N, C-alpha and C positions, 0 to 999 in steps of 0.2 A: 580509192576509187570501184563503187560497186559494179560498173556495167562494163559489159565485156569490151574490150577493143579492139577496133578490126584492125587488119593486118594488110595494109594494101601496101603494092609495091613502088618504092620513089621514096625520096626523102621529106617529102612532104607527111609522111607516115607518121615521123617522130613530132611534128609539130603539134606543140599542147596548144589547145585552142577553147577559148569559155565563150559563149554567147550568153549576152545579159539583159533580161527585159522580160516581158511577158508572154502568156502561149500565142497570142493573134499572127503576130511577126516574126519570134524569134524561129520558129520553124523554119523560114525561109532561109535563114541565115546558116541552121543547121543542116538543112538539105544541099547547101551549095559547099559546106566545106566538107560533109561526107563524100560528093563526088570528085574531089579533090583527093580523094584517101587520107583526109583529117578526121581522125575520132573527137569531136568537141565534147565539152561539159556544157550545162545551162544551168546558167543562177538567175533562179525566176523570183519574181516579186509575190509577195503572198499579202498582196493590199485589198485582191478581188472581193467585192461583195456583193455583185449583183448576179443574176440568171440561178442555174443550177447551184455554183457553187456558193453564192451568197446564200440560198436559201441552208443549205448544207451545215455553212458556217453557222447561221443563226442556231440551228436545230442542236448542233453538238459543240459548237464551241472549239472546232480543230480548225486547222490553216485551212482556207480553200483551197479544194482538189483542181480547178479546173486547168490554168495553166502550167499547173505540175504533167496536169494528163495530156496536153496538148504538147508538151514538150517531148514527153514520154515517146508519145507515137511519132512524134518525128524521128528520133533515135533510133526508132527499130528499124535493125539489119532487115529485114522484108516486110516492106510497104504493102505486098498485096494479101501477106497471112491473115489468118481467121482471127487472130487476137488482135490485131491491130484493127481490125475492120470492125469487132465486137466494141472495141474501147471509145470508138467512137458513134457506136449505135445510141440514139436517143430518144426515150422513151415518151412521147408528147403524153400519154395517159397518166405519166407518173412525174406531174411536174417539171418536166420535160428534163430530167434528170438523164445524164449520159452512164452507159455500164461503169465507163471509165472512173468515173467522179465517186460512182457507187463503190466501186473496189477497192479505190483509193483512202475511203471513208470508213468502209468496212475492217480492213487492213490495219486502219492506224488505232481502231478500235479495240480488234482484238489481239494485235501487237504491243498497243500500248507506246507504238513508237513513229511518229512519222519518217525518220529515216529507214526506219525496217520496214515499211509498207512501200516505200518507195524501191527499194532495194528489191522486195520480191517481186513488183512490178516491173523492174528492169531487168529480173531474170527472166519473167513471164513473157515477154515483147523481145527479148534477146536485144538490148539496146548494143550499142555501139558506144556509147559513152554514158556518162552520170547526169542525172538529174538533182541538183542542190537548191532546197528551198533557199533562198537570202537570209531568212529567221525562220526559227522552227515555232514562235510565236506570231498568231495573228496580228495582222498590223492596221491601225485605222489612218486613213490618208484624208486629208484637209487640206485645203488651199484657197488663194484669193486670185480673181480675175482681174484684166486691166482694167476692167470700169468699176473695181473695187467692193463687188461683191465675194462675199465669204461662203465658199462650201464644204460639205460634210459628204466624206464617204466616196469611196471610188466610183460607183454607178450613178453618181451625182454628180462627180469632177467631169466625168468623162461625155457629159451631153450639156455641159455647159453652155450659154448662148455667146457668151464671147470668150476669147482665147483667156488660159491661165497664166500668170505670171509666176505664181509661186506656189509650191507643195512643201506640207511639213506631216512629218510622222506624230501619232498617238499611240505608244509612249513616244519620246521624243527621240531616246536614245535604245532601242530594242536591240536585245544582244545577238550579233550576229552568228548565222550557222557555220561552225569550225571547219566543214568542210568544205562551203564556200569559199571560203576564206584562204582554205589551202589550195584548192585548185584554183585561183585566183593567182597567188603566190606564186605557183610553178607554171602558169601560162607563158607561151612565145604571143599568141595573136589573142587580146578582148575585143569582143564586137558588140557594140550598143545598138541594140534593135535590127532589123526595122519593128516598127509597131508603134502606141500608143507612148508619147515621150513624156506627159507631165505622170499618165498613172500606169504605166506598164515599165518603161527603161528607168526612171528617176529613182523611184519607191526604192531599187537596190542600192541607190547612190549615198541615202539619206538615213542608211544603216552605219553608224561609225566605223565598223570594224572592217565593213565592206568598200568603205571610200577609201579608208587609210592601208587595206590590202592592195588598191588599185593606185594608189599614190606611188607607195613602193614598190610597185612591181617593175621591172623591167622588159614587159610586155609590150607589144607595139598594138595601139588602140588606135579605132577605126569605130566612127559612128556612119551607120546607115542611114539615111534619112529617106523620111517617108517619101513615097510617091504621089499621094495625094492628101490632100487637104481637106479633112471629113468635118460637118458639123460638129462642131463641139471642142476639146479643147485645145487644139492648135490652131481654128478656123482665122484665115487671114494671115497666119504669118508665114515668113518666107524662109527658104534654105538657112541664111546668116542668123535670124531671129531662132530658130528653132536649135542650131547651133549653139547660141549666146545662151540659151535656156539651159540647156545642158553642162554649159562650163559653170553658170552661176550656181549649179545646184551638185556639184563635187567632181566638176572635171577640171577644174581651171589649172592649168599650166601643164597638164596630161594628157592631151587630145592630140594625137600625131595626126590621123585622117578621117576627112568626112568625104562619102560617097554620094553624092547627086546625081541625079537623073537628066541627061544634058540637054531637054528637050526646055525651050521658055512656055511661061505660062500664055494660051493663047484664047481662055476663053475670058469674056468679058464679065460684069459681076451679075449683068442683070441676065446671065444667060445658064446661072448657076441655080437650082430649085433652094428656097429658100435662103437667098444669100445674102450674109451681114460680114460686115469686118472686124476685124479683133481692133481692140482700141489701146494705146498706149508709145505709139513710136511717133518719130518726128514727122513724118510724113502724115498728111491729112487725112482722116478716115470717118468713115459712117458711122453714126454712133447711134444710132436707131436698132433694137432689137426685133428681129421679128418675131409676129407671132407662133406658137409653140406649133411644131411639124408631128402628123402622123408619124409612127416609127417607120412604118414601110417607107413614108417619102422621104423623112431623115437620112437615111442611108444613101439616099439617091444624091443628097445636097453634096457634091464633092466636085472638085478642081485639081490640075495640077498643083505641086509646089513650085513655088518661082523659085529658079535657080539660074537665073542670066548673068552676064559676065559682071558687071557690077554687085550683084548679090555675093560671087565667087569671091571677089576683090574682099570684098568686109569681110568674109570667113577667111582669107589666107591673112588677112591683116591682123587676125589675132593670134596668130604665129602658127595655124592648123592648115595641112596640105589638103589640097581638093582632088578628088579624081572625079571627075565629072564625066560619065557613060549615058549610052541607052539603056533603061533598065528595065521598060515594060513588060510582062509577059503579054503576048500578042493575043492570046484569049483571056485575061483577066488584067486588063491594062491596069489596073489599081495595085497591081501584085508586084513583085520583083519576079522577073526570071530568073531560073536558076542558073541557068546555063549563064546567062550575063553577070549575075551575083558571083558565083565561081570564079568566073576570068577576073572580075575588079579584085576579090581577094589574093588570086595569084599574082597578079601586078603588085601589089600593097606588099605581099610576102618576098617577091623577089627585090621590091625596090629597099623594106626596109630589114630583110634578113638572109637575101642575097638565094633566095631558093627557087 
């Protein structure tokens, strides 16, 4: 492992944790674990093909840097340091690239090694853990929706008009990054998410070497269920359906805990901008797709993921323990509060490891 390890007091400092997913949600878990004195690693999807990452990927043929950069920043020991701020700096006049994306791309070009470029950035940022691409090769993500559409590309999938039912990789069996496999094998705790289920978390599980390492690991596993249901890949799916999709994509028989928000859904369909329902469950659902929304409006089309008692019982019936807590950040309701997430992880560690 190349990142510097934190030396926090207490037994939790010896816990080896790995967060798996993409760069939008996983930093929440990283920061929560760091607050407990744990120095986590991150295993990060390499399927991104949108925005700055997509442009750099298409122009250079390199693994997309965006999710790697976000996790590197989240792992920095000094979150207020100048390099952290610089890595997040975005240049609208230069195709909206961030400095961190450009640095990772340039270092990969000059060193000829993705792992070396990440290691250099870890030293520059003073990270408390390491970032591991799930594979050292770029991956194309494809999928199908509940109403039978077939979509190609991560950026297309995440904006799907109805919820996704299945995703696959091209190539189907990409090689796993050995460092990612080693981190998983040595872990005491594996955290999936939060973040985009089908386009950030599940792509890691579709890599055979990653899936087998998880299946053989003795680590406690926990899925951090998303708080909000945004227009796109998981629209209309409740917490049990999200958990079921994760189990169906490689975690069957291997998921120990699901962490859900304890609030029940209170918004009605008509109160949600651009509302439409996912198709495919036994209960009746709206089948008509709405007209495409402008990007700014689509970002506002969200509601709480449903996780009432009946849904929690469905999750438990699949052999998974459920921890239901109030998880919303008061200032950013769609995101997990670091303190609440940390307390939930501490409870899981106490329950499973006696820590």
